[in-house]
N, C-alpha and C positions, 0 to 999 in steps of 0.2 A: 681881440679882432684884429687890431692893428698889426700885431704879429703875425696872424694866419694870413692876412692877406699881403703882408711884405714877403713872406715865404711862399705864396703862391705866384709873386711875380717871377720867380726863378723860370727859365725855360728849361725843359728836360731834354735829355741827350739818349740816344738808342746805342746800344751795345749788339754788333751782329750776332746772329746765330750761327752762322755759317763760316767758319774761318778755315783757309787752307794750311796743311802742313807746312812747318817751316822748312828750309833747307838747312842741312847739317851745316854747323860753323863752329869755328875756333871760339875761345873764351875771349870775351872783349877785352880790350887793355884800357882802363881809364887812363884820361890825363889831368892833370889839375887844372880848375879854373881859377881858384884861389888858395893860398895857404893860411887863412885864418879861420879854426875851428867854429864852425857854426852851431849856434844853440836850436834854431829852428831855420827852415829854408822854405822859401815858396818862388813859384815861378808865375811869369807873364809871358806872351808872346814871345817877345824878343830878350827879356832881361830874369836875371836871378838876384832875389833880395833875401838877406838873412841876418840874423842878430847872433853878435860874438861879444860876450861881456856886457858893455854898457854902449854898444855901438850899433848901427843900422849899416848895412852895406848893399850897395848894387854894383852889379857888373852885367856886361853882355854875356850871352849865352857861349859865344864862341871866344871869349876873352881868354887872355892868360893870365898867370898869378903876378900882381903888382899892377893891374889895369882897375882894379876896382876901386870904386868910389866911396867915401864916407857921406851918408846923408845926414846922420842925426848921432850925436854921441852927448852923453852924460858923465860927470864925476862924482865920486862921493863914496865913502866906504859904506858896502852892503848893500849895494845897488846891483842889480842884473836885469836884462832883458829877457822876457820869454818870446811867445809866440807873435808872429805879425801875419796881416793879411792885405791885400792890394785891392784898393776899391776906387776913388777918386783921387787916392794918395796912399801912403803906407800908414796903416794903424798897428801900433806896437804896445805890447804888455811890458810896463815898468814896473818892477818890483822893489822895495825898498823899505826896511825896517818893518816887516811882516805884514806889510800893506800893498796893494797894488794900484795902479793907474792904466788907463789906455789914453795914449796921446796920438796925435796925428803928427807925422813928421814930413817934411823936415823941419816944420816950425815948432813943434812941440806943444801945440795946443792940447789941454786935456779934455777929452771927450766924456770919460766917465772916471768916477773914483768908486769903484764896488766895495760893498760893505765887507767882503771877504778876499782873501788874497787869491789870486789866479795862478801864480807859480808858472810853470812850464806847460799847463794842461792847454789844451786847443783854443784858438781864435779863428772864427770863420763869419762869413758876412755874404748877403746876398746883394750887396750894393745899396740897401736901404737900412739894414740893421747889423750891429755887430752883436754876435752871440758867443758865449763862453761857458764853460762849467765852472763850478768851484766846489768847496767840500759838501756843500748841501743842497745843491740844484744845479739847474743850466738857468743863464741869465742873458736879457737881451738890452740893448738901448739904441735909439735912432743914430745914425751914423754922424750926425753933426752933434749929439748931447741930446740929453734929455732925462726923462725919468727911467730908471731901471726896471724891467718886468721880470717877472720870475716864469718861466715857460714850463719847468718841471722841477719837482723836489726830488732829492735823492741822495745818496752817499757814494763816495767811490767813482765820480763820473771824471772821467778825464778827456775822452775822445769823443769827437762830433764830426758829422759828415752830412753835407747838404746836396739835396740832388731835385730839383724842380721846386714844388711847393711843400717838400717833405724834409723835415730834420730828423737825423737818427743820432741816438746817444747810447754810448755802452756803459754799462753799471754793472762791474762784476761779470758773469757769464751772461748777462743779458744784455740784448740790443733792443731800445724802444724805439718806435716813430711817432712823431708828432706832425700831422697833417691837418687839412681842412676838417675831417671828418673827426678829429679829436687824437687823443693818445692811444696806443696800443701797443702791447709786446710784440716785436717783429721775429725775435729768434732767440734760442738759447744754446750758449756754446758749451762745449765740454770742459773747458778751463776758462779762466778769465780771459776777457777780449782785451788784447794790448794794442790794436790799430783798428782803423775804420775808414773806409771811403765808398762813396756812393756815385752811381753814375747810370743813367738811363733805366731808372727801376731797378737796378742789380746793386746789391751792398756786397763789398769784398770786405773780409774781417781777417785778422791774425790773431792767434791766441797764445797764452803763455806756455803751451806746450810744443811750439814750434809749427803747428798747422796753419794753412791758409785756405780760406774759405769763399765762395760765392752763393749769395742766395738773392733770388728773384721773388717777388711778393706771390704768395700762394703756392709756391714750389718748395721742395725739400732743398736743404743745404747741400752744396756740392764741394767735395773737399778737393781742392787743387794740389796741395802739397800735404801729405800725411804728417801726424806728428812724430816729432824726432826728438828722442832723448838729449837733454840738456841744451836745448836751443829755445828760443822766445822771439816773438815777431816784434819788431820794433817800428815797421811803417809797411803800409801797403798802397798800392795806387793802380789805377787802369788807364789806359789811353784810349779804350774802346776796341782795341784789338788784342793788346797784351796784357797781361796781370804782373804786376811787378812788386817785389818785397824785399824788405832787409831784414834779416834774422841774425842773433848774436848767441853766443855761448853763453850759459849762466855761470860757467866756473872759470873763463879765459877770456881776456881782451881781443877777441876775436869775433869777426863779425863776416857774413856774405850778402851778396845781392843776388837775388832770384828772379826768374821768368816763367811765367807760364803762357803756351801758346799753341792752341789747338791739341789738348791734351798732351802736350811735352813740356816738362819742365827742366831747367838747368841751371846753375848757378855759379859764382865765382867767388872766391876771397875778397875781402875789402878789408878797412882798416878797422880799428876798434871802435865802438858807438856809432856804428852808421845808422842813418835814420833819415826820414825825410825824402824818400825816392820819389822822383818825377820823371815825367817824359814829355815829349812832343814828337811831332814826326820825323824829326831829324835825330834825336839822342835822347839819352838818359841820364838824370842828374842825380847826385846825392851828397849828402854831407857825412863827415866823419871826424874822428878826433883831430886830424891832421889838415882838414879843409874841406873844399867844395870841388867836386869831381864830374868829369862827364865822359860818357862812351859812345860811339857811334852806332845806329841800329844796325 
């Protein structure tokens, strides 16, 4: 009940149903924000935060390379940082020696020590709970620490999305929903789901065949980008108007950032390991093997 009430505290957002067709435009030209390759990347209204190795960084969204600040770092062989989220501070997954902890930075206080490692799997929050998947299920802990709760059991869960009072998680080809009415199967994809995002009652997901989809409750899934041989989707995001994603070659170190708007889609080549595409009203941001990047809308 604690978990369901906490999920219900989230406020839902709406996705417009009528979107004007976009004007023709040249491909965007990304500029570097920072030159440390992120493991995971998140945004707030004004800043970007990311993990790289065993360091958490922060910088302004309009910053240039060299202006980023180190929020927290650790040393030691076999250590690495995974996902991070922002609530009343930054919470980060710290992996070492086959185990994981969730810490609040910059102080480094331990909030949770899960029984199973998290690795680079997703970490999400509604401001009251921290929620993550491991090899056998989905777990949650109060944001200031406490007992770990199991929200769902399953294997192969890596991706989560929160929307209003509902949590979605991907397990292979299936997307499940956990809300006040309980748990239910939400969608089944043709191939394994490789990325997940939810907003305003609509779920956006990418698959291992390179396709990108949107699905609203009670409606059939709609393909935004069809399956593409030799491509897999690494991340997906919506700002309420556009749908954005990154997809990468399965046989070469090459990726692209794609955008869908009003039935049109276009993309441009980016660096290897492009992931965590994000956006706000002013720009789009993403990480790749060479750093953190932005381009104006």
